[in-house]
C-alpha positions as CSV (number, residue, x, y, z in Angstrom):
1,M,-0.7,4.8,5.1
2,E,-2.3,6.0,1.9
3,P,0.1,6.5,-1.0
4,L,0.7,9.9,-2.4
5,L,-0.2,10.9,-5.9
6,D,2.0,13.1,-8.1
7,M,0.6,15.9,-10.2
8,E,-0.3,13.6,-13.1
9,G,-2.2,11.1,-10.8
10,A,-4.0,13.9,-8.9
11,A,-5.0,15.6,-12.2
12,E,-6.4,12.4,-13.6
13,L,-8.4,11.8,-10.4
14,L,-9.8,15.3,-10.6
15,G,-10.5,15.1,-14.3
16,L,-8.1,18.0,-15.1
17,T,-5.0,18.3,-17.2
18,K,-1.7,18.5,-15.3
19,E,-1.3,22.1,-16.4
20,Q,-4.8,23.0,-15.0
21,L,-3.9,21.4,-11.7
22,Y,-0.6,23.2,-11.6
23,E,-2.4,26.6,-12.1
24,I,-4.8,25.8,-9.3
25,C,-1.8,25.1,-7.0
26,R,0.2,28.1,-7.9
27,T,-2.2,30.9,-8.6
28,R,-4.7,32.8,-6.4
29,S,-7.7,31.3,-8.3
30,R,-11.1,31.6,-6.8
31,C,-11.2,28.0,-5.5
32,R,-7.8,28.4,-3.9
33,Q,-8.9,31.6,-2.1
34,V,-12.0,29.9,-0.8
35,L,-10.4,26.6,0.1
36,P,-6.7,25.8,-0.6
37,I,-6.0,22.5,-2.4
38,P,-4.5,20.0,0.0
39,M,-1.0,19.1,-1.0
40,V,2.3,18.3,0.5
41,R,5.6,19.7,-0.9
42,I,8.4,17.2,-0.9
43,G,11.4,19.1,-2.3
44,R,10.1,20.7,-5.5
45,R,7.4,18.1,-6.0
46,R,3.7,18.6,-5.1
47,M,2.1,15.4,-3.8
48,F,-1.5,14.7,-3.0
49,R,-3.6,12.1,-1.1
50,A,-6.7,10.9,-3.0
51,S,-8.9,11.0,0.1
52,S,-7.9,14.7,0.7
53,L,-8.7,15.6,-2.9
54,N,-12.1,13.9,-2.6
55,D,-12.8,15.8,0.7
56,W,-11.6,19.1,-1.0
57,T,-14.0,18.7,-3.9
58,R,-16.9,18.0,-1.5
59,K,-16.1,21.1,0.4
60,L,-15.9,23.1,-2.8
61,E,-19.4,21.8,-3.7
62,Q,-20.8,22.9,-0.4
63,E,-19.2,26.4,-0.7
64,Q,-20.8,26.8,-4.1
65,E,-24.2,25.7,-2.9
66,Q,-24.3,28.5,-0.3
């Protein structure tokens, strides 16, 4: 099983700050409305799979090309 990333690890993978990623997760930003960011909540923590984040960014790119 692929290990989960915390907010800091996921933000680093996406090239964002932890605060920017938190905003994407909690607000109704344009990218969240089009395609929600894939995450799992474990208690109060938000956890992410690197492969899911990579798929998510590819799908966002495809949406923006249309």
